[in-house]
CHARMM internal coordinates of N, CA and C (Angstrom, degrees):
IC EDIT
DIST 1 N 1 CA 1.4164
DIST 1 CA 1 C 1.5218
ANGL 1 N 1 CA 1 C 112.85
DIST 1 C 2 N 1.3324
ANGL 1 CA 1 C 2 N 115.25
DIHE 1 N 1 CA 1 C 2 N -34.72
DIST 2 N 2 CA 1.4386
ANGL 1 C 2 N 2 CA 119.14
DIHE 1 CA 1 C 2 N 2 CA 179.76
DIST 2 CA 2 C 1.5433
ANGL 2 N 2 CA 2 C 112.10
DIHE 1 C 2 N 2 CA 2 C -63.65
DIST 2 C 3 N 1.3227
ANGL 2 CA 2 C 3 N 115.52
DIHE 2 N 2 CA 2 C 3 N -34.33
DIST 3 N 3 CA 1.4440
ANGL 2 C 3 N 3 CA 120.74
DIHE 2 CA 2 C 3 N 3 CA 179.42
DIST 3 CA 3 C 1.5377
ANGL 3 N 3 CA 3 C 110.69
DIHE 2 C 3 N 3 CA 3 C -67.05
DIST 3 C 4 N 1.2948
ANGL 3 CA 3 C 4 N 117.80
DIHE 3 N 3 CA 3 C 4 N -29.89
DIST 4 N 4 CA 1.4936
ANGL 3 C 4 N 4 CA 120.53
DIHE 3 CA 3 C 4 N 4 CA 175.99
DIST 4 CA 4 C 1.4983
ANGL 4 N 4 CA 4 C 110.87
DIHE 3 C 4 N 4 CA 4 C -61.86
DIST 4 C 5 N 1.3392
ANGL 4 CA 4 C 5 N 117.74
DIHE 4 N 4 CA 4 C 5 N -41.75
DIST 5 N 5 CA 1.4363
ANGL 4 C 5 N 5 CA 121.07
DIHE 4 CA 4 C 5 N 5 CA 178.83
DIST 5 CA 5 C 1.5300
ANGL 5 N 5 CA 5 C 111.38
DIHE 4 C 5 N 5 CA 5 C -67.35
DIST 5 C 6 N 1.3286
ANGL 5 CA 5 C 6 N 116.09
DIHE 5 N 5 CA 5 C 6 N -37.99
DIST 6 N 6 CA 1.4564
ANGL 5 C 6 N 6 CA 120.31
DIHE 5 CA 5 C 6 N 6 CA 176.73
DIST 6 CA 6 C 1.5072
ANGL 6 N 6 CA 6 C 112.04
DIHE 5 C 6 N 6 CA 6 C -65.53
DIST 6 C 7 N 1.3392
ANGL 6 CA 6 C 7 N 115.29
DIHE 6 N 6 CA 6 C 7 N -45.29
DIST 7 N 7 CA 1.4626
ANGL 6 C 7 N 7 CA 118.06
DIHE 6 CA 6 C 7 N 7 CA 178.74
DIST 7 CA 7 C 1.5232
ANGL 7 N 7 CA 7 C 111.82
DIHE 6 C 7 N 7 CA 7 C -65.84
DIST 7 C 8 N 1.3102
ANGL 7 CA 7 C 8 N 118.79
DIHE 7 N 7 CA 7 C 8 N -37.56
DIST 8 N 8 CA 1.4708
ANGL 7 C 8 N 8 CA 120.93
DIHE 7 CA 7 C 8 N 8 CA 175.54
DIST 8 CA 8 C 1.5174
ANGL 8 N 8 CA 8 C 110.19
DIHE 7 C 8 N 8 CA 8 C -63.81
DIST 8 C 9 N 1.3010
ANGL 8 CA 8 C 9 N 117.99
DIHE 8 N 8 CA 8 C 9 N -41.54
DIST 9 N 9 CA 1.4804
ANGL 8 C 9 N 9 CA 120.27
DIHE 8 CA 8 C 9 N 9 CA 178.36
DIST 9 CA 9 C 1.5141
ANGL 9 N 9 CA 9 C 112.51
DIHE 8 C 9 N 9 CA 9 C -63.45
DIST 9 C 10 N 1.3440
ANGL 9 CA 9 C 10 N 115.36
DIHE 9 N 9 CA 9 C 10 N -43.77
DIST 10 N 10 CA 1.4649
ANGL 9 C 10 N 10 CA 117.76
DIHE 9 CA 9 C 10 N 10 CA 177.84
DIST 10 CA 10 C 1.5324
ANGL 10 N 10 CA 10 C 109.78
DIHE 9 C 10 N 10 CA 10 C -65.92
DIST 10 C 11 N 1.3096
ANGL 10 CA 10 C 11 N 116.65
DIHE 10 N 10 CA 10 C 11 N -43.46
DIST 11 N 11 CA 1.5100
ANGL 10 C 11 N 11 CA 119.69
DIHE 10 CA 10 C 11 N 11 CA 179.79
DIST 11 CA 11 C 1.5275
ANGL 11 N 11 CA 11 C 111.11
DIHE 10 C 11 N 11 CA 11 C -60.42
DIST 11 C 12 N 1.3162
ANGL 11 CA 11 C 12 N 115.09
DIHE 11 N 11 CA 11 C 12 N -43.33
DIST 12 N 12 CA 1.4930
ANGL 11 C 12 N 12 CA 118.28
DIHE 11 CA 11 C 12 N 12 CA -179.29
DIST 12 CA 12 C 1.5588
ANGL 12 N 12 CA 12 C 109.59
DIHE 11 C 12 N 12 CA 12 C -65.41
DIST 12 C 13 N 1.3214
ANGL 12 CA 12 C 13 N 116.25
DIHE 12 N 12 CA 12 C 13 N -38.75
DIST 13 N 13 CA 1.4525
ANGL 12 C 13 N 13 CA 118.91
DIHE 12 CA 12 C 13 N 13 CA 177.80
DIST 13 CA 13 C 1.5190
ANGL 13 N 13 CA 13 C 111.81
DIHE 12 C 13 N 13 CA 13 C -64.69
DIST 13 C 14 N 1.3001
ANGL 13 CA 13 C 14 N 118.53
DIHE 13 N 13 CA 13 C 14 N -39.35
DIST 14 N 14 CA 1.4447
ANGL 13 C 14 N 14 CA 122.78
DIHE 13 CA 13 C 14 N 14 CA 178.51
DIST 14 CA 14 C 1.5569
ANGL 14 N 14 CA 14 C 110.36
DIHE 13 C 14 N 14 CA 14 C -66.37
DIST 14 C 15 N 1.3122
ANGL 14 CA 14 C 15 N 115.02
DIHE 14 N 14 CA 14 C 15 N -39.24
DIST 15 N 15 CA 1.4860
ANGL 14 C 15 N 15 CA 119.11
DIHE 14 CA 14 C 15 N 15 CA 179.67
DIST 15 CA 15 C 1.5330
ANGL 15 N 15 CA 15 C 109.08
DIHE 14 C 15 N 15 CA 15 C -64.32
DIST 15 C 16 N 1.3348
ANGL 15 CA 15 C 16 N 118.43
DIHE 15 N 15 CA 15 C 16 N -44.11
DIST 16 N 16 CA 1.4493
ANGL 15 C 16 N 16 CA 120.81
DIHE 15 CA 15 C 16 N 16 CA -178.80
DIST 16 CA 16 C 1.5136
ANGL 16 N 16 CA 16 C 110.52
DIHE 15 C 16 N 16 CA 16 C -67.65
DIST 16 C 17 N 1.3048
ANGL 16 CA 16 C 17 N 117.75
DIHE 16 N 16 CA 16 C 17 N -40.01
DIST 17 N 17 CA 1.4780
ANGL 16 C 17 N 17 CA 120.69
DIHE 16 CA 16 C 17 N 17 CA 178.55
DIST 17 CA 17 C 1.5155
ANGL 17 N 17 CA 17 C 110.15
DIHE 16 C 17 N 17 CA 17 C -63.45
DIST 17 C 18 N 1.3212
ANGL 17 CA 17 C 18 N 116.83
DIHE 17 N 17 CA 17 C 18 N -44.21
DIST 18 N 18 CA 1.4615
ANGL 17 C 18 N 18 CA 120.76
DIHE 17 CA 17 C 18 N 18 CA 179.65
DIST 18 CA 18 C 1.5329
ANGL 18 N 18 CA 18 C 112.06
DIHE 17 C 18 N 18 CA 18 C -63.60
DIST 18 C 19 N 1.3475
ANGL 18 CA 18 C 19 N 116.73
DIHE 18 N 18 CA 18 C 19 N -42.08
DIST 19 N 19 CA 1.4235
ANGL 18 C 19 N 19 CA 119.80
DIHE 18 CA 18 C 19 N 19 CA 179.49
DIST 19 CA 19 C 1.5462
ANGL 19 N 19 CA 19 C 111.00
DIHE 18 C 19 N 19 CA 19 C -66.56
DIST 19 C 20 N 1.3259
ANGL 19 CA 19 C 20 N 116.50
DIHE 19 N 19 CA 19 C 20 N -38.35
DIST 20 N 20 CA 1.4430
ANGL 19 C 20 N 20 CA 120.59
DIHE 19 CA 19 C 20 N 20 CA 177.82
DIST 20 CA 20 C 1.5032
ANGL 20 N 20 CA 20 C 114.38
DIHE 19 C 20 N 20 CA 20 C -64.73
DIST 20 C 21 N 1.3781
ANGL 20 CA 20 C 21 N 115.00
DIHE 20 N 20 CA 20 C 21 N -40.75
DIST 21 N 21 CA 1.4618
ANGL 20 C 21 N 21 CA 119.53
DIHE 20 CA 20 C 21 N 21 CA 175.13
DIST 21 CA 21 C 1.5342
ANGL 21 N 21 CA 21 C 111.26
DIHE 20 C 21 N 21 CA 21 C -64.76
DIST 21 C 22 N 1.3323
ANGL 21 CA 21 C 22 N 114.91
DIHE 21 N 21 CA 21 C 22 N -44.32
DIST 22 N 22 CA 1.4815
ANGL 21 C 22 N 22 CA 118.11
DIHE 21 CA 21 C 22 N 22 CA -178.49
DIST 22 CA 22 C 1.5017
ANGL 22 N 22 CA 22 C 112.07
DIHE 21 C 22 N 22 CA 22 C -63.65
DIST 22 C 23 N 1.3238
ANGL 22 CA 22 C 23 N 119.44
DIHE 22 N 22 CA 22 C 23 N -45.41
DIST 23 N 23 CA 1.4787
ANGL 22 C 23 N 23 CA 121.22
DIHE 22 CA 22 C 23 N 23 CA -179.87
DIST 23 CA 23 C 1.5116
ANGL 23 N 23 CA 23 C 109.23
DIHE 22 C 23 N 23 CA 23 C -67.81
DIST 23 C 24 N 1.3302
ANGL 23 CA 23 C 24 N 118.10
DIHE 23 N 23 CA 23 C 24 N -37.03
DIST 24 N 24 CA 1.4270
ANGL 23 C 24 N 24 CA 120.48
DIHE 23 CA 23 C 24 N 24 CA 179.81
DIST 24 CA 24 C 1.5550
ANGL 24 N 24 CA 24 C 112.26
DIHE 23 C 24 N 24 CA 24 C -63.02
DIST 24 C 25 N 1.3230
ANGL 24 CA 24 C 25 N 115.09
DIHE 24 N 24 CA 24 C 25 N -43.45
DIST 25 N 25 CA 1.4781
ANGL 24 C 25 N 25 CA 119.49
DIHE 24 CA 24 C 25 N 25 CA 177.99
DIST 25 CA 25 C 1.4992
ANGL 25 N 25 CA 25 C 109.55
DIHE 24 C 25 N 25 CA 25 C -66.72
DIST 25 C 26 N 1.3305
ANGL 25 CA 25 C 26 N 118.09
DIHE 25 N 25 CA 25 C 26 N -38.97
DIST 26 N 26 CA 1.4467
ANGL 25 C 26 N 26 CA 123.16
DIHE 25 CA 25 C 26 N 26 CA 178.97
DIST 26 CA 26 C 1.5232
ANGL 26 N 26 CA 26 C 110.39
DIHE 25 C 26 N 26 CA 26 C -60.78
DIST 26 C 27 N 1.3106
ANGL 26 CA 26 C 27 N 116.56
DIHE 26 N 26 CA 26 C 27 N -49.11
DIST 27 N 27 CA 1.4676
ANGL 26 C 27 N 27 CA 119.60
DIHE 26 CA 26 C 27 N 27 CA -179.39
DIST 27 CA 27 C 1.5151
ANGL 27 N 27 CA 27 C 111.38
DIHE 26 C 27 N 27 CA 27 C -64.70
DIST 27 C 28 N 1.3303
ANGL 27 CA 27 C 28 N 117.18
DIHE 27 N 27 CA 27 C 28 N -40.90
DIST 28 N 28 CA 1.4643
ANGL 27 C 28 N 28 CA 120.29
DIHE 27 CA 27 C 28 N 28 CA 179.82
DIST 28 CA 28 C 1.5147
ANGL 28 N 28 CA 28 C 111.12
DIHE 27 C 28 N 28 CA 28 C -61.24
DIST 28 C 29 N 1.3528
ANGL 28 CA 28 C 29 N 116.00
DIHE 28 N 28 CA 28 C 29 N -43.37
DIST 29 N 29 CA 1.4217
ANGL 28 C 29 N 29 CA 118.92
DIHE 28 CA 28 C 29 N 29 CA 179.65
DIST 29 CA 29 C 1.5222
ANGL 29 N 29 CA 29 C 112.89
DIHE 28 C 29 N 29 CA 29 C -67.82
DIST 29 C 30 N 1.3365
ANGL 29 CA 29 C 30 N 114.80
DIHE 29 N 29 CA 29 C 30 N -35.91
DIST 30 N 30 CA 1.4733
ANGL 29 C 30 N 30 CA 117.24
DIHE 29 CA 29 C 30 N 30 CA 178.08
DIST 30 CA 30 C 1.5430
ANGL 30 N 30 CA 30 C 111.99
DIHE 29 C 30 N 30 CA 30 C -68.49
DIST 30 C 31 N 1.3337
ANGL 30 CA 30 C 31 N 116.39
DIHE 30 N 30 CA 30 C 31 N -38.04
DIST 31 N 31 CA 1.4773
ANGL 30 C 31 N 31 CA 118.80
DIHE 30 CA 30 C 31 N 31 CA 175.90
DIST 31 CA 31 C 1.4928
ANGL 31 N 31 CA 31 C 110.69
DIHE 30 C 31 N 31 CA 31 C -65.58
DIST 31 C 32 N 1.3231
ANGL 31 CA 31 C 32 N 119.01
DIHE 31 N 31 CA 31 C 32 N -38.65
DIST 32 N 32 CA 1.4361
ANGL 31 C 32 N 32 CA 120.78
DIHE 31 CA 31 C 32 N 32 CA 178.66
DIST 32 CA 32 C 1.5244
ANGL 32 N 32 CA 32 C 111.62
DIHE 31 C 32 N 32 CA 32 C -67.27
DIST 32 C 33 N 1.3034
ANGL 32 CA 32 C 33 N 117.46
DIHE 32 N 32 CA 32 C 33 N -39.53
DIST 33 N 33 CA 1.4600
ANGL 32 C 33 N 33 CA 120.94
DIHE 32 CA 32 C 33 N 33 CA 177.37
DIST 33 CA 33 C 1.5347
ANGL 33 N 33 CA 33 C 111.23
DIHE 32 C 33 N 33 CA 33 C -67.21
DIST 33 C 34 N 1.2749
ANGL 33 CA 33 C 34 N 117.56
DIHE 33 N 33 CA 33 C 34 N -38.32
DIST 34 N 34 CA 1.4838
ANGL 33 C 34 N 34 CA 118.12
DIHE 33 CA 33 C 34 N 34 CA 179.21
DIST 34 CA 34 C 1.5165
ANGL 34 N 34 CA 34 C 111.24
DIHE 33 C 34 N 34 CA 34 C -71.86
DIST 34 C 35 N 1.2959
ANGL 34 CA 34 C 35 N 115.92
DIHE 34 N 34 CA 34 C 35 N -26.59
DIST 35 N 35 CA 1.4832
ANGL 34 C 35 N 35 CA 117.78
DIHE 34 CA 34 C 35 N 35 CA 174.81
DIST 35 CA 35 C 1.5215
ANGL 35 N 35 CA 35 C 112.95
DIHE 34 C 35 N 35 CA 35 C -71.64
DIST 35 C 36 N 1.2953
ANGL 35 CA 35 C 36 N 115.51
DIHE 35 N 35 CA 35 C 36 N -29.89
DIST 36 N 36 CA 1.4749
ANGL 35 C 36 N 36 CA 121.03
DIHE 35 CA 35 C 36 N 36 CA 178.28
DIST 36 CA 36 C 1.4982
ANGL 36 N 36 CA 36 C 111.50
DIHE 35 C 36 N 36 CA 36 C -80.54
DIST 36 C 37 N 1.3408
ANGL 36 CA 36 C 37 N 117.09
DIHE 36 N 36 CA 36 C 37 N -35.68
DIST 37 N 37 CA 1.4497
ANGL 36 C 37 N 37 CA 122.12
DIHE 36 CA 36 C 37 N 37 CA -177.68
DIST 37 CA 37 C 1.5238
ANGL 37 N 37 CA 37 C 109.99
DIHE 36 C 37 N 37 CA 37 C -132.32
DIST 37 C 38 N 1.3047
ANGL 37 CA 37 C 38 N 118.42
DIHE 37 N 37 CA 37 C 38 N 80.46
DIST 38 N 38 CA 1.4787
ANGL 37 C 38 N 38 CA 119.31
DIHE 37 CA 37 C 38 N 38 CA -176.31
DIST 38 CA 38 C 1.5038
ANGL 38 N 38 CA 38 C 115.27
DIHE 37 C 38 N 38 CA 38 C -62.67
DIST 38 C 39 N 1.3114
ANGL 38 CA 38 C 39 N 116.89
DIHE 38 N 38 CA 38 C 39 N -24.15
DIST 39 N 39 CA 1.4554
ANGL 38 C 39 N 39 CA 118.40
DIHE 38 CA 38 C 39 N 39 CA -178.06
DIST 39 CA 39 C 1.5531
ANGL 39 N 39 CA 39 C 111.59
DIHE 38 C 39 N 39 CA 39 C -75.40
DIST 39 C 40 N 1.3122
ANGL 39 CA 39 C 40 N 118.03
DIHE 39 N 39 CA 39 C 40 N -12.07
DIST 40 N 40 CA 1.4821
ANGL 39 C 40 N 40 CA 119.97
DIHE 39 CA 39 C 40 N 40 CA 179.61
DIST 40 CA 40 C 1.5278
ANGL 40 N 40 CA 40 C 111.98
DIHE 39 C 40 N 40 CA 40 C -104.16
DIST 40 C 41 N 1.2853
ANGL 40 CA 40 C 41 N 117.33
DIHE 40 N 40 CA 40 C 41 N 23.07
DIST 41 N 41 CA 1.4897
ANGL 40 C 41 N 41 CA 120.40
DIHE 40 CA 40 C 41 N 41 CA -176.76
DIST 41 CA 41 C 1.5204
ANGL 41 N 41 CA 41 C 111.24
DIHE 40 C 41 N 41 CA 41 C -60.82
DIST 41 C 42 N 1.3042
ANGL 41 CA 41 C 42 N 119.80
DIHE 41 N 41 CA 41 C 42 N -42.22
DIST 42 N 42 CA 1.4462
ANGL 41 C 42 N 42 CA 122.17
DIHE 41 CA 41 C 42 N 42 CA -178.51
DIST 42 CA 42 C 1.5325
ANGL 42 N 42 CA 42 C 112.50
DIHE 41 C 42 N 42 CA 42 C -61.51
DIST 42 C 43 N 1.3286
ANGL 42 CA 42 C 43 N 117.38
DIHE 42 N 42 CA 42 C 43 N -44.95
DIST 43 N 43 CA 1.4606
ANGL 42 C 43 N 43 CA 120.19
DIHE 42 CA 42 C 43 N 43 CA 179.49
DIST 43 CA 43 C 1.5490
ANGL 43 N 43 CA 43 C 110.66
DIHE 42 C 43 N 43 CA 43 C -69.16
DIST 43 C 44 N 1.3157
ANGL 43 CA 43 C 44 N 116.61
DIHE 43 N 43 CA 43 C 44 N -36.38
DIST 44 N 44 CA 1.4711
ANGL 43 C 44 N 44 CA 120.67
DIHE 43 CA 43 C 44 N 44 CA 178.94
DIST 44 CA 44 C 1.5023
ANGL 44 N 44 CA 44 C 109.70
DIHE 43 C 44 N 44 CA 44 C -65.29
DIST 44 C 45 N 1.3199
ANGL 44 CA 44 C 45 N 116.72
DIHE 44 N 44 CA 44 C 45 N -44.91
DIST 45 N 45 CA 1.4625
ANGL 44 C 45 N 45 CA 122.69
DIHE 44 CA 44 C 45 N 45 CA -178.87
DIST 45 CA 45 C 1.5142
ANGL 45 N 45 CA 45 C 110.19
DIHE 44 C 45 N 45 CA 45 C -60.63
DIST 45 C 46 N 1.3412
ANGL 45 CA 45 C 46 N 115.76
DIHE 45 N 45 CA 45 C 46 N -46.15
DIST 46 N 46 CA 1.4660
ANGL 45 C 46 N 46 CA 120.49
DIHE 45 CA 45 C 46 N 46 CA -178.65
DIST 46 CA 46 C 1.5351
ANGL 46 N 46 CA 46 C 109.89
DIHE 45 C 46 N 46 CA 46 C -62.14
DIST 46 C 47 N 1.3258
ANGL 46 CA 46 C 47 N 117.18
DIHE 46 N 46 CA 46 C 47 N -44.94
DIST 47 N 47 CA 1.4397
ANGL 46 C 47 N 47 CA 120.48
DIHE 46 CA 46 C 47 N 47 CA 178.86
DIST 47 CA 47 C 1.5268
ANGL 47 N 47 CA 47 C 111.45
DIHE 46 C 47 N 47 CA 47 C -61.88
DIST 47 C 48 N 1.3196
ANGL 47 CA 47 C 48 N 114.12
DIHE 47 N 47 CA 47 C 48 N -41.42
DIST 48 N 48 CA 1.4921
ANGL 47 C 48 N 48 CA 119.20
DIHE 47 CA 47 C 48 N 48 CA -176.69
DIST 48 CA 48 C 1.5463
ANGL 48 N 48 CA 48 C 108.42
DIHE 47 C 48 N 48 CA 48 C -66.75
DIST 48 C 49 N 1.3153
ANGL 48 CA 48 C 49 N 120.67
DIHE 48 N 48 CA 48 C 49 N -42.58
DIST 49 N 49 CA 1.4459
ANGL 48 C 49 N 49 CA 122.17
DIHE 48 CA 48 C 49 N 49 CA 179.50
DIST 49 CA 49 C 1.5224
ANGL 49 N 49 CA 49 C 112.29
DIHE 48 C 49 N 49 CA 49 C -63.30
DIST 49 C 50 N 1.3242
ANGL 49 CA 49 C 50 N 115.55
DIHE 49 N 49 CA 49 C 50 N -41.27
DIST 50 N 50 CA 1.4969
ANGL 49 C 50 N 50 CA 119.02
DIHE 49 CA 49 C 50 N 50 CA 178.47
DIST 50 CA 50 C 1.5408
ANGL 50 N 50 CA 50 C 111.11
DIHE 49 C 50 N 50 CA 50 C -64.94
DIST 50 C 51 N 1.3097
ANGL 50 CA 50 C 51 N 116.58
DIHE 50 N 50 CA 50 C 51 N -43.09
DIST 51 N 51 CA 1.4662
ANGL 50 C 51 N 51 CA 120.90
DIHE 50 CA 50 C 51 N 51 CA 179.20
DIST 51 CA 51 C 1.5346
ANGL 51 N 51 CA 51 C 110.15
DIHE 50 C 51 N 51 CA 51 C -66.81
DIST 51 C 52 N 1.3216
ANGL 51 CA 51 C 52 N 118.83
DIHE 51 N 51 CA 51 C 52 N -40.09
DIST 52 N 52 CA 1.4508
ANGL 51 C 52 N 52 CA 120.85
DIHE 51 CA 51 C 52 N 52 CA 179.71
DIST 52 CA 52 C 1.5459
ANGL 52 N 52 CA 52 C 109.78
DIHE 51 C 52 N 52 CA 52 C -66.50
DIST 52 C 53 N 1.3350
ANGL 52 CA 52 C 53 N 117.76
DIHE 52 N 52 CA 52 C 53 N -36.37
DIST 53 N 53 CA 1.4372
ANGL 52 C 53 N 53 CA 119.93
DIHE 52 CA 52 C 53 N 53 CA 176.56
DIST 53 CA 53 C 1.5306
ANGL 53 N 53 CA 53 C 111.74
DIHE 52 C 53 N 53 CA 53 C -65.03
DIST 53 C 54 N 1.2982
ANGL 53 CA 53 C 54 N 117.08
DIHE 53 N 53 CA 53 C 54 N -36.05
DIST 54 N 54 CA 1.4932
ANGL 53 C 54 N 54 CA 121.22
DIHE 53 CA 53 C 54 N 54 CA 178.24
DIST 54 CA 54 C 1.5433
ANGL 54 N 54 CA 54 C 108.90
DIHE 53 C 54 N 54 CA 54 C -68.19
DIST 54 C 55 N 1.2901
ANGL 54 CA 54 C 55 N 117.65
DIHE 54 N 54 CA 54 C 55 N -43.11
DIST 55 N 55 CA 1.4626
ANGL 54 C 55 N 55 CA 122.11
DIHE 54 CA 54 C 55 N 55 CA 178.95
DIST 55 CA 55 C 1.5224
ANGL 55 N 55 CA 55 C 109.63
DIHE 54 C 55 N 55 CA 55 C -61.57
DIST 55 C 56 N 1.3278
ANGL 55 CA 55 C 56 N 118.13
DIHE 55 N 55 CA 55 C 56 N -44.58
DIST 56 N 56 CA 1.4323
ANGL 55 C 56 N 56 CA 122.26
DIHE 55 CA 55 C 56 N 56 CA 179.14
DIST 56 CA 56 C 1.5409
ANGL 56 N 56 CA 56 C 111.72
DIHE 55 C 56 N 56 CA 56 C -66.15
DIST 56 C 57 N 1.3265
ANGL 56 CA 56 C 57 N 116.92
DIHE 56 N 56 CA 56 C 57 N -35.61
DIST 57 N 57 CA 1.4592
ANGL 56 C 57 N 57 CA 120.71
DIHE 56 CA 56 C 57 N 57 CA 176.65
DIST 57 CA 57 C 1.5186
ANGL 57 N 57 CA 57 C 110.97
DIHE 56 C 57 N 57 CA 57 C -64.03
DIST 57 C 58 N 1.2974
ANGL 57 CA 57 C 58 N 118.19
DIHE 57 N 57 CA 57 C 58 N -43.35
DIST 58 N 58 CA 1.4711
ANGL 57 C 58 N 58 CA 121.73
DIHE 57 CA 57 C 58 N 58 CA 177.50
DIST 58 CA 58 C 1.5489
ANGL 58 N 58 CA 58 C 109.48
DIHE 57 C 58 N 58 CA 58 C -64.53
DIST 58 C 59 N 1.3013
ANGL 58 CA 58 C 59 N 116.33
DIHE 58 N 58 CA 58 C 59 N -40.80
DIST 59 N 59 CA 1.4986
ANGL 58 C 59 N 59 CA 119.97
DIHE 58 CA 58 C 59 N 59 CA 178.79
DIST 59 CA 59 C 1.5329
ANGL 59 N 59 CA 59 C 109.98
DIHE 58 C 59 N 59 CA 59 C -64.10
DIST 59 C 60 N 1.2939
ANGL 59 CA 59 C 60 N 118.51
DIHE 59 N 59 CA 59 C 60 N -40.40
DIST 60 N 60 CA 1.4660
ANGL 59 C 60 N 60 CA 121.96
DIHE 59 CA 59 C 60 N 60 CA 178.80
DIST 60 CA 60 C 1.5393
ANGL 60 N 60 CA 60 C 109.24
DIHE 59 C 60 N 60 CA 60 C -64.21
DIST 60 C 61 N 1.3282
ANGL 60 CA 60 C 61 N 115.17
DIHE 60 N 60 CA 60 C 61 N -44.15
DIST 61 N 61 CA 1.4756
ANGL 60 C 61 N 61 CA 118.91
DIHE 60 CA 60 C 61 N 61 CA 176.84
DIST 61 CA 61 C 1.5403
ANGL 61 N 61 CA 61 C 111.36
DIHE 60 C 61 N 61 CA 61 C -57.49
DIST 61 C 62 N 1.3409
ANGL 61 CA 61 C 62 N 114.66
DIHE 61 N 61 CA 61 C 62 N -44.26
DIST 62 N 62 CA 1.4894
ANGL 61 C 62 N 62 CA 117.10
DIHE 61 CA 61 C 62 N 62 CA 179.38
DIST 62 CA 62 C 1.4888
ANGL 62 N 62 CA 62 C 112.07
DIHE 61 C 62 N 62 CA 62 C -64.26
DIST 62 C 63 N 1.3278
ANGL 62 CA 62 C 63 N 118.81
DIHE 62 N 62 CA 62 C 63 N -38.24
DIST 63 N 63 CA 1.4539
ANGL 62 C 63 N 63 CA 120.66
DIHE 62 CA 62 C 63 N 63 CA 179.09
DIST 63 CA 63 C 1.5420
ANGL 63 N 63 CA 63 C 110.88
DIHE 62 C 63 N 63 CA 63 C -68.80
DIST 63 C 64 N 1.3095
ANGL 63 CA 63 C 64 N 118.78
DIHE 63 N 63 CA 63 C 64 N -37.24
DIST 64 N 64 CA 1.4618
ANGL 63 C 64 N 64 CA 121.51
DIHE 63 CA 63 C 64 N 64 CA 176.20
DIST 64 CA 64 C 1.5402
ANGL 64 N 64 CA 64 C 109.29
DIHE 63 C 64 N 64 CA 64 C -62.50
DIST 64 C 65 N 1.2944
ANGL 64 CA 64 C 65 N 118.29
DIHE 64 N 64 CA 64 C 65 N -42.65
DIST 65 N 65 CA 1.4578
ANGL 64 C 65 N 65 CA 121.70
DIHE 64 CA 64 C 65 N 65 CA 177.71
DIST 65 CA 65 C 1.5172
ANGL 65 N 65 CA 65 C 110.62
DIHE 64 C 65 N 65 CA 65 C -59.46
DIST 65 C 66 N 1.3417
ANGL 65 CA 65 C 66 N 115.84
DIHE 65 N 65 CA 65 C 66 N -44.61
DIST 66 N 66 CA 1.4700
ANGL 65 C 66 N 66 CA 120.03
DIHE 65 CA 65 C 66 N 66 CA 179.61
DIST 66 CA 66 C 1.5325
ANGL 66 N 66 CA 66 C 110.60
DIHE 65 C 66 N 66 CA 66 C -61.36
DIST 66 C 67 N 1.3395
ANGL 66 CA 66 C 67 N 116.62
DIHE 66 N 66 CA 66 C 67 N -43.04
DIST 67 N 67 CA 1.4489
ANGL 66 C 67 N 67 CA 120.38
DIHE 66 CA 66 C 67 N 67 CA 178.53
DIST 67 CA 67 C 1.5483
ANGL 67 N 67 CA 67 C 111.55
DIHE 66 C 67 N 67 CA 67 C -63.07
DIST 67 C 68 N 1.3010
ANGL 67 CA 67 C 68 N 115.31
DIHE 67 N 67 CA 67 C 68 N -43.78
DIST 68 N 68 CA 1.4658
ANGL 67 C 68 N 68 CA 119.62
DIHE 67 CA 67 C 68 N 68 CA -179.66
DIST 68 CA 68 C 1.5149
ANGL 68 N 68 CA 68 C 110.60
DIHE 67 C 68 N 68 CA 68 C -63.91
DIST 68 C 69 N 1.3150
ANGL 68 CA 68 C 69 N 118.28
DIHE 68 N 68 CA 68 C 69 N -39.81
DIST 69 N 69 CA 1.4528
ANGL 68 C 69 N 69 CA 120.57
DIHE 68 CA 68 C 69 N 69 CA 179.94
DIST 69 CA 69 C 1.5491
ANGL 69 N 69 CA 69 C 111.31
DIHE 68 C 69 N 69 CA 69 C -70.12
DIST 69 C 70 N 1.3355
ANGL 69 CA 69 C 70 N 117.32
DIHE 69 N 69 CA 69 C 70 N -32.53
DIST 70 N 70 CA 1.4706
ANGL 69 C 70 N 70 CA 120.17
DIHE 69 CA 69 C 70 N 70 CA 179.56
DIST 70 CA 70 C 1.5067
ANGL 70 N 70 CA 70 C 110.52
DIHE 69 C 70 N 70 CA 70 C -73.76
DIST 70 C 71 N 1.3098
ANGL 70 CA 70 C 71 N 119.20
DIHE 70 N 70 CA 70 C 71 N -33.34
DIST 71 N 71 CA 1.4487
ANGL 70 C 71 N 71 CA 120.35
DIHE 70 CA 70 C 71 N 71 CA -176.34
DIST 71 CA 71 C 1.5433
ANGL 71 N 71 CA 71 C 113.77
DIHE 70 C 71 N 71 CA 71 C -95.91
DIST 71 C 72 N 1.3168
ANGL 71 CA 71 C 72 N 115.13
DIHE 71 N 71 CA 71 C 72 N 5.11
DIST 72 N 72 CA 1.4636
ANGL 71 C 72 N 72 CA 119.29
DIHE 71 CA 71 C 72 N 72 CA -179.97
DIST 72 CA 72 C 1.5330
ANGL 72 N 72 CA 72 C 109.17
DIHE 71 C 72 N 72 CA 72 C -68.89
DIST 72 C 73 N 1.3568
ANGL 72 CA 72 C 73 N 116.16
DIHE 72 N 72 CA 72 C 73 N 131.24
DIST 73 N 73 CA 1.4591
ANGL 72 C 73 N 73 CA 116.36
DIHE 72 CA 72 C 73 N 73 CA -178.60
DIST 73 CA 73 C 1.4843
ANGL 73 N 73 CA 73 C 114.36
DIHE 72 C 73 N 73 CA 73 C -93.23
END
COOR INIT
IC SEED 1 N 1 CA 1 C
IC BUILD
């Protein structure tokens, strides 16, 4: 049972790291695109926010799975 908590902790850490890397790359690409085409900042921002919300949704799903596996009896 103790290994389930360890595995859930490692899994949650990996989920958070993955989400952080994904959102970081997303924001970097959006800033680069807005630097190249300043007139498209509104469209780029909207696309970035939608994509970031999807990444966070997947990360939340992964964290819920980790919690469910840790508390499974």
